[in-house]
N, C-alpha and C positions, 0 to 999 in steps of 0.2 A: 580569521575563523577557517577551521579545516579539521578533518576528521584524520585517520591513518593515512588515507589516500585523497588524492585530489577529487576523486568522484562520490567521497563520502564525508560530510561535515558534522562536527560538533558546533552547538551552539554557545557552548562555555569556552572561555579563555583559559580558566582554571580547571584543573581535575577536582571532582568532588566525590563525595560518596553518596549512595542513596539517601534520599531525605524521605523516603516512603517506607515505613516498616509497620506489620500488622500484628506480629507476635504478642507484643504487651501492650498494645493500644488500646485506650478506654474508648475511643470514638470508632466508629466504622471505617473502614479504609475503601475510598472511593476510586474505582477505575472506570474511565469512560473509553469504549472502543469504537471507532468511528470509520466510515469507508463508503465504498459504493457495492452495490449486489455483484456477487460472483466473487468477491475477494476474500471471502473466507471470515469477516467480522464476527459473525454468529460462533462459529467453531472455536475461534479466539476467547470469547466470553464465556461458552459453555466450559473449555479445558480449565480457565481459571476459576470458574465457580465450582466445578467438580472438585478441584484442588483444595480449594478453601474449605469445602464441607468435609472433605475427608480427614483434614487436620482439626476439625471438631468447631469451627466457626459457624456462627449463624449466617447465611447467606441469602441475599435475595439479588434477583436479577431481572431487569426489564429491557425490553427490545422492541423496535420499531423496525419492519423489514418488508411486511406482505405486499403493500400496494407498490412499493419501490421496485419490484421485479428486479430483473437483472440490469444494471447499470444505473439503477436508482440509489437513492440515499439510505444508508442503512446504520444504524448506531445501536449501541447496547451499554446500557448501566451494569454495573456489577459491584455491588456494596457487600462487605463482609467484615466481620468482629465478633465480639462478645454477645452484643445485643445490636440488631439492625431493626428499625420500624417502618421504614419507607424503601421501597425498591428503585426510587429514582433519586438522581444526584441533584440537589440545587445548584444552580449558577454560582460559579465561583468556589464551588466545595470539591471539585475533583481533585483527588492527589497525583493521579496519572492520567495523561490522555494519549491514547495509542492511536495513530491515525495511519490508515492503510493506504490513503490517498492525499495529496499535498492541499488541495483547496479544501477539503473536507476538516482537515486539520485545522487550518486557518479559521474556518467557519465556527468551530466548536472553542476556539482558544478562550471565550469568555468564562466557559465552565471550569476552567482550570484555577487552582488556588494561586493568588497572586503572591510572587515572592518565593515560594516553596513548592509548587507544583511541576511535576516531571512531564517533558513533552517528548514523545518518541514518535516520529512521523516519517514514512517512506516518501521519497521524493517523486515517486510516480505520480504523473497526470493522467487523469482520465477526463478529457475535456467534453463535456455535455454537446449535444447538436447545437443547442441554440447559440454556441460561442462560435459556430462555424459557418455562419451566413455566407461568408466568401470563402468558398472551399478550394480555392487555387493556393498552391505552396507558396509560402511568404506573406500571404493576407495577415493582419494582425487578428489575434484571437481575442475574445472578451473572456479572459481568464485570469485568476488572481496573478499579479506580478510580484507579488513579495517575496523577497529573500530570506534565507536563515538569517543573515545578520540583522534584518530588520526585525524580525520575530523575537530576537533575543532579549527585548527589554520588556516583553511579556511574560517570560517563563522564568521560573528559579533555577531549572536545569533542562538543557533541551538538546536534541539530537535529531539530525536530518539525516536519515539512512538511505543510501541507494539500495533498499532491500531488493527490489524487482531485478536489478542487474545482478546482485549477488545471487539471487536465486536461479538467474540464466546460467551463469557460471557453474552452478552446480548441476545443471542440465535440466531444470524443472521450475519454470516460473511460477508454478502454481504454489510452492514452498515459500514465497515471499512472506506471507503472514506468519510463518513459523520463525523466519529470521526475526520479525519484529517481537514474537513471543520471547525468543531467546534474549532480545534488548529489555523487554520488560521483565523477566526472571531476575536480573540484576538488582532490581530495584524492590525485590518483596523477599521476605524470610520464608522461603521455601527452598530446600536443598533441589541441586540438580538432578538428583535421583526422582524426587518426587514430581518434579515438573516433566522429567521424561516419562514417567510412568503415568501422567495425565495426558500428555500427548499421545500415547499408545492407545489410549481409550478411544480417542476422536478421530484419529487419523485413518486413512484406508489402511488395511494391513498390508498391503502390496508396497505401500510407500513409507511404512515406519521408518527404514534405514534413512532414507532422503530425508525425510522430516527430521530426525534426530541430529542429522548432519547440519541442516538449516539452523535448528537451534542452538547447536553449539557455535555455528558461526556467528549467529547474532549476539550471542553472548561475548565472545571474543572480539567482535568489533567495537563494543561498548567499553570494555576492558582497555582496548587500546585507544579508544578516543578520549577516556579520560585520563590518559597519560600523556596523549600526544600535546605537542606545542604548536597551536595554529600558525598557519604561514599564509594561506590564502582560502578565500572561501569558494566553497565548490558550489557550482550553478544547481538549482533545480532542474529535474529532467526537462530537456529543451527539445521541443518538436522540430525535427530537421525539416527546413524549408528552404530548398536553394533557389530562392526566387530570382535571382540575376543571373543564373545560369541553365543552359538546358539541362532537361532531365529526362528521365523515364520513370514509368510507374510499374513496379514488379509485386504482384500480389502472391503471396506464400500462403497456400492453405495445407494444413495437417489433417487429412481425411481421418486419421484414428482419433482425434481429438473432437471432431465435430459431432455434436449430439443433435443436429437437425432441428434446433429450436427455430431457425427460421429469422432471426432477429437482425442479421445480417442483411439479408434480402430484403425485408420490409424497411429496413434503416436507410440504405443506400440511396443517397439524392439522386444518382445518375440511373439507377434501375439496371446496373450491369452485373450484379450477381443474381443466381439462382440456386435452386437445389435439384441435383440431378435424379437419375432414376433410382438411386439408391437413397436419396433424400442427404446427400452429402453436397453442403455448400462449392460452389465452383464459379470462377470468372466467365461469364458468358459473353461478355462485351467489353474486351480489354481496351480499345480505343476510347471507350467513353469515361475510364477511371481517372479522376483527377487527382488520385493519392491523398483523398482528404483524411483518410484513416478512421473515418466513423466506425466503419465495420470492426477494424481491431480494437478500437477504444470500447466497444460495446460486446464483443464476442465474450460471453460468460466463461467459455472454455479455453480462451488463448490459442484457439485454433487458427486464426488469421494473423499474418504479418504484412504489412505493406512497407516496401522498401522504395525510397527514391534516389535512384541512380543518377550519377552525372552521365550526361549523353556521351558517346563516343563518336568523335569526329571521323573523316574520311582516312586518315593517316593511322587511326587506331589509339591517338592519345584522348584523354579523358577532357572533356571541355571545361 
């Protein structure tokens, strides 16, 4: 099982056409969007709801996100059609499940229609703090270990997309959710121009060009994945943990992206982060940092990156 590259994988062995189409459906179209705080779940659902409403459908949307804060579970139900009575999707009735985080996608699989539902999931892993009781690199994580191939039997059509890496290659990790919108767009009966118009209503004006590029990339990826012949399964994003080799921790902080939320400072188990005089996060105690990456996982603005570099021996060669 694979997608167009070894880092992106389709869950289906045979190319398929979309099984979800709403234009002439008598029953409501049910789309469930899930992820964690800060990923843009609500933006995805609002763009879809706005688009469906602009096309004359009755739309109902329900979301849960308030107490989750940044880094907690967020989900949104979007239902649209000629007539919609309830804003929530019953278990087993979702036509499409869009997941911005791998474990959240697996957790909501029971809501997908058996045999016909479409599963679109970023392979991004955001490991919650309780999965990192042993914070040293190489320690086992209490996190879902299911692979894309193991998910295959639970979905009618499925795609595991490394959307975060694709967004990084575009120069902005925060457009990963729009890569998934591009993938979602191939399964619904709305034109490309209509989707792009919806996106311009909800993304920041300065990022319209980047988001439209991400949208087109997501569409192209799905088109390629449907035509590709699987050769090897691509792994879900793996936390790099060189447990058996010397390593050094390097924390990269982008000051322009830091919003002074203080989450990283409060969550750091080793208390090695702080806000400076300008209320920008900085690494105050480098020697204490274990590279657990909790700050990176929970930063809502992607301002922190933790790099685990192989140590350099005395002769200058990497250990």
